[in-house]
C-alpha positions in Angstrom: 38.5 -50.2 -26.7 41.7 -51.3 -28.6 39.6 -54.0 -30.6 37.0 -51.3 -31.5 39.6 -48.9 -32.7 41.3 -51.8 -34.6 37.9 -52.7 -36.1 37.1 -49.2 -37.2 40.6 -49.0 -38.9 40.1 -52.1 -40.7 36.6 -51.0 -41.8 38.2 -47.8 -43.1 40.9 -49.5 -45.1 38.2 -51.8 -46.7 35.8 -49.1 -47.4 38.5 -46.8 -48.9 39.5 -49.6 -51.0 36.2 -50.4 -52.2 35.3 -46.8 -53.0 38.8 -46.2 -54.6 38.3 -49.3 -56.7 34.9 -48.4 -58.2 35.6 -44.8 -58.8 38.9 -45.5 -60.6 37.3 -48.4 -62.7 35.3 -45.8 -64.6 37.5 -42.6 -64.0 40.9 -43.6 -65.4 42.0 -45.0 -68.8 44.4 -47.4 -66.8 41.4 -49.3 -66.0 40.5 -52.7 -67.5 37.3 -51.3 -68.6 39.3 -49.3 -71.2 41.4 -50.8 -74.1 44.6 -49.0 -73.2 45.9 -45.6 -71.8 47.6 -44.0 -74.7 48.2 -40.7 -72.8 51.5 -39.7 -74.0 52.7 -38.3 -70.5 51.6 -41.5 -68.7 53.5 -43.7 -71.2 56.5 -41.4 -70.8 56.6 -42.0 -67.1 56.1 -45.8 -67.8 59.0 -45.9 -70.0 61.2 -44.0 -67.7 60.3 -46.5 -64.9 60.9 -49.3 -67.1 64.3 -48.0 -68.1 65.2 -47.4 -64.3 64.5 -51.1 -63.5 66.5 -52.1 -66.6 69.6 -50.5 -65.5 69.2 -47.1 -67.3 70.1 -43.9 -65.3 67.3 -41.5 -65.6 68.2 -38.1 -67.2 71.6 -39.1 -68.1 70.6 -42.3 -70.2 67.0 -41.6 -70.7 65.4 -38.2 -70.6 62.3 -36.6 -69.1 61.9 -33.9 -66.7 59.6 -35.1 -63.8 60.7 -36.3 -60.4 62.3 -39.6 -59.4 59.7 -41.1 -57.2 57.1 -40.8 -60.2 59.6 -42.9 -62.1 60.0 -45.3 -59.4 56.5 -46.0 -58.7 56.0 -46.4 -62.5 58.9 -48.7 -62.5 57.1 -50.8 -59.8 54.0 -50.8 -62.1 56.0 -52.0 -65.0 57.1 -55.1 -62.8 53.5 -56.1 -62.4 52.6 -55.9 -66.1 55.3 -55.1 -68.7 52.8 -54.3 -71.7 49.6 -53.0 -70.1 48.8 -50.5 -67.3 47.5 -53.1 -65.0 50.1 -52.1 -62.7 49.7 -48.4 -63.0 45.8 -49.0 -62.1 47.0 -50.8 -59.1 49.3 -47.7 -58.2 46.4 -45.4 -58.7 44.2 -47.6 -56.5 46.7 -47.6 -53.5 47.1 -43.8 -53.8 43.4 -43.2 -53.8 43.0 -45.3 -50.7 45.2 -42.9 -49.1 43.4 -39.9 -50.7 40.3 -41.2 -49.2 41.6 -42.0 -45.7 43.0 -38.5 -45.6 39.7 -37.0 -46.8 37.8 -39.0 -44.1 40.1 -37.6 -41.5 39.6 -34.0 -42.7 35.9 -34.2 -42.6 36.0 -35.7 -39.3 37.3 -32.6 -38.2 34.0 -31.0 -38.9 31.4 -33.6 -38.9 30.6 -37.2 -37.4 32.5 -40.2 -38.5 29.4 -41.6 -40.4 28.9 -38.5 -42.1 32.6 -38.5 -43.0 32.3 -42.1 -44.6 29.3 -41.0 -46.6 30.7 -38.0 -48.2 34.3 -39.1 -48.7 33.9 -41.0 -52.1 32.0 -37.9 -53.5 35.0 -35.6 -52.6 37.0 -38.0 -54.9 34.3 -38.6 -57.3 34.0 -34.7 -58.4 37.8 -34.5 -58.4 38.4 -37.7 -60.7 35.5 -36.7 -62.9 36.9 -33.4 -63.7 38.8 -32.4 -66.9 42.0 -31.8 -64.6 42.0 -35.6 -63.8 42.6 -36.1 -67.6 43.3 -39.6 -68.8 44.7 -41.1 -65.5 48.1 -41.4 -64.0 49.3 -37.8 -64.1 52.2 -36.6 -61.8 49.4 -34.4 -60.1 47.3 -37.4 -59.2 50.5 -39.1 -57.7 50.9 -35.9 -55.7 47.2 -35.8 -54.2 47.5 -38.1 -51.2 50.7 -36.0 -50.0 48.7 -32.7 -50.5 45.7 -34.1 -48.7 47.4 -35.4 -45.7 49.3 -32.1 -45.7 46.1 -30.3 -45.6 44.9 -32.5 -42.7 47.8 -31.7 -40.6 47.4 -27.9 -41.1 43.5 -27.9 -40.6 44.0 -30.1 -37.5 46.6 -27.8 -35.9 44.8 -24.5 -36.8 41.3 -25.9 -35.9 42.0 -27.8 -32.7 45.5 -26.8 -31.2 46.4 -23.3 -32.1 47.0 -20.9 -30.5 47.2 -23.0 -27.2 49.9 -25.5 -28.5 52.9 -25.3 -30.7 53.0 -27.6 -33.5 54.7 -30.9 -32.4 58.0 -31.8 -33.8 56.5 -35.0 -35.0 53.9 -33.2 -37.0 56.4 -30.9 -38.4 58.6 -33.7 -39.4 55.6 -35.5 -41.0 54.7 -32.2 -43.1 58.4 -32.0 -44.2 58.3 -35.7 -45.4 55.1 -35.0 -47.3 56.8 -31.9 -48.9 60.0 -33.9 -49.9 58.0 -36.4 -51.7 56.1 -33.7 -53.8 59.4 -32.1 -54.3 60.5 -35.4 -56.1 57.4 -36.1 -58.0 56.6 -32.6 -59.6 57.9 -29.7 -57.7 55.2 -27.1 -59.1 52.9 -28.1 -56.2 55.5 -27.2 -53.6 53.8 -23.9 -53.2 51.3 -25.7 -50.9 53.9 -26.5 -48.4 55.7 -23.2 -48.7 52.5 -21.7 -47.4 52.0 -24.4 -45.0 55.4 -23.9 -43.0 55.1 -20.0 -43.5 52.0 -20.1 -41.5 53.4 -22.6 -38.8 56.3 -20.3 -38.6 53.9 -17.4 -38.1 52.2 -19.3 -35.3 55.4 -19.5 -33.5 56.1 -15.7 -34.1 52.5 -15.0 -32.9 53.7 -16.4 -29.4 56.9 -14.3 -29.5 58.9 -17.4 -29.9 61.5 -16.7 -32.6 63.8 -19.5 -31.4 60.8 -22.0 -31.9 60.0 -20.7 -35.5 63.7 -21.5 -36.4 63.6 -24.8 -34.8 60.4 -25.6 -36.6 61.7 -24.6 -40.1 64.7 -26.7 -39.4 62.6 -29.7 -38.4 60.5 -29.2 -41.5 63.4 -28.8 -43.8 65.0 -32.1 -42.2 62.0 -34.0 -43.0 61.8 -32.4 -46.6 65.5 -33.6 -47.1 65.0 -37.3 -46.1 63.2 -38.2 -49.4 66.1 -36.9 -51.3 68.7 -39.0 -49.6 68.1 -42.2 -51.7 68.4 -40.3 -54.9 71.6 -38.3 -53.8 73.4 -41.6 -53.0 71.8 -43.2 -56.3 72.9 -40.4 -58.7 76.4 -39.9 -56.9 77.0 -43.6 -57.2 76.4 -43.3 -61.0 78.3 -40.1 -61.4 75.1 -38.3 -62.5 74.4 -35.7 -59.9 74.6 -32.9 -62.3 72.5 -34.8 -64.9 69.8 -34.9 -62.1 70.0 -31.1 -61.4 70.2 -30.2 -65.0 67.1 -32.2 -66.3 65.0 -31.6 -63.3 65.6 -28.2 -62.1 67.5 -26.3 -64.8 65.3 -27.6 -67.7 62.0 -27.0 -65.8 62.8 -23.6 -64.7 64.6 -22.2 -67.6 63.8 -24.1 -70.5 60.1 -25.3 -69.8 58.7 -22.2 -68.3 59.1 -18.6 -69.3 60.4 -17.2 -65.9 64.0 -16.8 -67.3 62.7 -14.7 -70.3 61.6 -11.1 -70.2 57.9 -12.1 -70.2 54.9 -10.2 -69.1 55.1 -7.4 -66.4 53.7 -7.8 -62.9 50.1 -6.3 -63.5 49.9 -8.2 -66.9 50.9 -11.4 -65.1 48.4 -10.8 -62.5 45.5 -10.2 -64.9 46.6 -13.4 -66.9 46.7 -15.6 -63.7 43.2 -14.2 -62.7 41.7 -15.0 -66.0 43.3 -18.4 -66.0 41.7 -19.1 -62.6 38.3 -18.2 -63.8 38.7 -20.6 -66.8 40.1 -23.3 -64.6 37.2 -23.1 -62.1 34.7 -23.1 -65.4 36.2 -26.1 -66.9 36.3 -28.0 -63.4 33.1 -26.8 -62.3 32.4 -30.0 -60.6 34.8 -29.7 -57.6 35.1 -25.8 -57.9 31.3 -25.7 -56.8 32.7 -26.9 -53.3 36.1 -25.4 -53.4 34.9 -21.8 -53.3 32.3 -22.0 -50.6 34.5 -24.3 -48.7 37.4 -21.9 -48.6 35.0 -19.0 -47.9 33.5 -20.8 -44.9 36.9 -21.7 -43.5 37.7 -18.0 -43.7 34.3 -16.9 -42.1 33.8 -19.6 -39.5 33.1 -18.0 -36.0 35.5 -18.1 -33.4 38.7 -18.5 -35.7 42.0 -16.7 -34.9 43.1 -14.5 -37.8 45.9 -16.6 -38.6 43.8 -19.7 -38.6 41.7 -17.9 -41.2 44.6 -16.6 -43.3 46.3 -20.0 -43.5 43.6 -21.5 -45.7 43.8 -18.5 -48.3 47.7 -18.9 -48.1 47.7 -22.6 -49.0 45.2 -21.7 -52.0 47.1 -18.8 -53.1 50.7 -20.4 -53.1 49.7 -23.7 -54.6 47.8 -21.9 -57.5 50.7 -19.6 -58.0 53.4 -22.4 -58.0 51.5 -24.2 -60.5 50.8 -21.3 -63.2 53.5 -18.7 -62.4 55.8 -20.4 -65.0 53.4 -19.5 -67.8 52.6 -23.1 -68.8 48.9 -24.2 -68.6 47.7 -27.7 -69.5 44.4 -29.2 -68.4 45.6 -31.7 -65.8 47.6 -29.0 -64.0 44.6 -28.0 -61.9 44.0 -31.2 -60.2 46.0 -30.4 -57.0 43.5 -27.6 -56.5 40.7 -30.2 -56.0 42.0 -31.0 -52.4 40.3 -27.9 -51.1 36.9 -29.3 -52.3 36.8 -31.5 -49.1 36.0 -27.9 -47.3 32.9 -27.7 -49.3 31.8 -31.1 -48.4 32.6 -30.4 -44.7 29.9 -27.6 -44.9 27.6 -29.9 -46.8 28.0 -32.5 -44.1 27.4 -30.0 -41.2 24.1 -28.9 -43.1 22.9 -32.4 -43.6 23.7 -33.2 -39.8 21.7 -30.3 -38.7 18.8 -31.1 -41.0 18.8 -34.7 -39.7 18.7 -33.8 -36.2 15.9 -31.4 -36.9 13.8 -34.2 -38.5 14.4 -36.3 -35.3 17.3 -38.6 -36.7 19.2 -40.8 -34.0 22.4 -39.3 -32.9 25.6 -41.2 -33.7 26.6 -43.7 -30.9 23.1 -44.3 -29.8 22.0 -46.4 -32.7 24.3 -49.3 -32.8 22.2 -52.3 -33.5 22.6 -54.6 -36.8 19.8 -52.6 -38.5 21.7 -49.2 -37.8 24.9 -50.9 -39.5 23.0 -51.9 -42.5 21.5 -48.4 -42.8 24.9 -47.0 -42.7 26.2 -49.4 -45.0 23.4 -48.6 -47.6 24.1 -44.9 -47.1 27.9 -45.6 -48.0 26.8 -47.6 -51.1 24.3 -44.9 -52.2 26.9 -42.2 -51.9 29.4 -44.3 -53.8 26.8 -45.0 -56.6 26.3 -41.3 -56.8 29.9 -40.6 -57.1 30.4 -43.3 -60.0 27.3 -42.2 -61.6 28.7 -38.6 -61.6 31.9 -39.8 -63.2 30.1 -41.7 -65.8 28.0 -38.9 -66.8 30.7 -36.2 -66.9 34.1 -37.7 -67.4 35.6 -37.2 -70.7 37.1 -40.7 -70.5 34.0 -42.6 -70.7 33.4 -42.6 -74.5 36.8 -44.2 -75.0 35.5 -47.4 -73.2 33.8 -48.3 -76.7 37.1 -48.5 -78.6 38.5 -51.8 -79.6 42.2 -52.7 -79.1 42.5 -54.1 -82.6 41.4 -50.7 -84.1 44.0 -48.7 -82.2 47.1 -47.8 -84.1 49.5 -48.9 -81.2 48.3 -52.6 -81.6 48.5 -52.6 -85.5 52.0 -51.3 -85.2 52.8 -54.0 -82.6 52.1 -56.8 -85.0 54.9 -55.3 -87.3 57.4 -54.6 -84.7 57.0 -58.1 -82.9 58.1 -59.7 -86.1 61.8 -58.6 -85.1 63.5 -60.1 -82.1 64.6 -57.7 -79.5 63.6 -54.6 -81.5 64.7 -51.2 -80.6 62.6 -47.9 -81.2 62.8 -44.1 -81.5 59.8 -42.0 -80.9 59.9 -38.6 -82.7 57.4 -35.9 -83.2 55.7 -36.2 -79.8 56.1 -37.7 -76.2 56.1 -41.4 -75.9 52.9 -42.7 -77.9 52.8 -46.0 -76.1 54.5 -48.2 -78.6 57.3 -48.7 -76.1 54.9 -49.9 -73.7 52.6 -52.2 -75.9 56.0 -54.0 -77.4 57.8 -54.1 -74.0 60.7 -52.0 -75.5 63.4 -50.6 -73.2 64.5 -47.1 -74.4 68.2 -47.3 -75.8 68.4 -43.6 -76.9 68.6 -40.8 -74.4 66.2 -38.7 -76.4 63.9 -41.6 -77.1 61.1 -39.2 -77.3 60.4 -35.7 -78.7 60.2 -33.1 -75.6 57.9 -30.3 -75.4 60.9 -28.1 -74.3 62.4 -25.6 -76.6 65.7 -27.0 -77.5 67.2 -27.5 -80.8 69.8 -30.2 -79.6 66.8 -32.5 -79.0 65.9 -32.4 -82.7 69.7 -32.6 -83.8 70.2 -35.7 -81.6 67.3 -37.5 -82.9 68.2 -36.7 -86.4 71.7 -38.2 -85.8 70.1 -41.3 -84.3 68.2 -41.6 -87.5 71.1 -40.9 -89.9 73.2 -43.7 -88.0 70.3 -46.1 -87.9 70.6 -46.6 -84.2 67.2 -48.2 -83.8 65.3 -50.9 -85.7 62.2 -48.7 -85.7 61.1 -45.2 -85.8 57.6 -44.0 -84.9 56.9 -40.3 -86.2 54.0 -38.2 -85.7 52.4 -35.8 -88.4 55.7 -35.5 -90.3 59.3 -36.8 -90.4 62.8 -35.7 -91.6 63.7 -36.5 -95.1 67.0 -38.1 -94.0 64.8 -40.9 -92.5 64.2 -42.4 -96.0 67.9 -43.0 -96.4 68.0 -45.7 -93.5 64.4 -46.6 -93.2 61.5 -47.8 -95.1 57.8 -46.6 -94.4 56.0 -49.9 -93.3 52.7 -48.4 -91.5 50.7 -45.4 -91.5 47.6 -44.8 -89.3 45.3 -41.9 -88.2 44.4 -41.5 -84.6 42.3 -39.1 -82.7 43.1 -37.8 -79.2 39.9 -35.8 -78.0 39.4 -33.1 -80.5 42.7 -33.5 -82.1 43.7 -35.9 -85.0 47.2 -37.2 -85.8 48.8 -39.2 -88.3 51.3 -41.9 -87.1 54.1 -43.4 -89.3 56.1 -46.5 -88.6 59.6 -46.8 -90.3 61.7 -50.0 -90.3 65.4 -49.8 -90.8 66.4 -51.3 -94.3 
């Protein structure tokens, strides 16, 4: 029995690894099928991770406003390859394996193991083919496995244990750990875990166990606190605890969102969020075709208790609210919502199993011969092929495969920058365009890129860097301050398009 379980676990890992590889091979621009991943956000994370592993203190010495585990994981990717996204592709691959393993576990709550294996790649395929997957390597993508496994723990409890058993301390601690990781990557997805713990607390209160509810919240918060410990120690040793708080909490809440301003009233905000949900669903139709019926089916399933029905809506509502309540909206923000598509595939799996049995198919467990194994392998291969084909036909990234490195402005500018020994660089007018990456340059300025936050001090500081000639090169997009011509010469100018937008990049070299 032990050997059988071990063999099944090994097969699951190998299958998930193979499926993740082929899905990401086409879905992400970090893949070697693409000339590069020149997405500003991903390159910013890469530069922050690079700076971290080169002795810089994030937020204090170099600035970006995401969480520390995002930079740490990108820093590990940088160690694998300094000038390409090969390490990021490997990072995405490892995380996607955890995505698929979690998806399989969720599906097994509803359907047979073979059916779960068949459908799992399709769940990831429709998610990664969507507009919200964007170019690959987003903070939302990094959060996905933690959300998927959190969903599994919740569905397992409310589907198989509630109301007869209280959630175990081990599961509560695991849920807290997952929440703590999300909190240290991009905390906008924490609404999911707020609803997760709220519903678990309600499950204790429904049993009139107030002390148990308090204890459960304490265990969850303990688990959530543990991922913070390494960074509390790190920033305390560097005297940068306030910098951590200011950049990650204060800037995101009060400078990046509109929560601190007067903003729209409650009714207007509800209307705006409702309209936004409609457009998010339309633009990401591939996985919302499964999210909507899946969530409704989970709510309407026969024999469920009221709290078991309510909890899935709570998870959806608070995840969506946490992402969008701040008033900002970008295409990749919606990716965490794709975790609920697995519920739609569970419905599909149950329907297919019922059809299979009606047609006289052999039940799982009775067909264990070599022929059956090959049939199942062929089925898994066919579903994986369908997933990859869907990505190839619908992903906005596929046309970028045709680009050649020598035609991309980054590699043209790299030829100029590489003529200097140990060059330094300042990126203005946009987030990190990727020149730090392809030239293997560690940022030397705190505001090494122009942020999207509304702070005049950023522009003032960058102009000071230019006046003082602090870097050997300056990369500018769509314009530059007049003061730059006092210390720098224009040595390169290239046009470049990102989707429907076209930009002009200027490269300046210090006189």
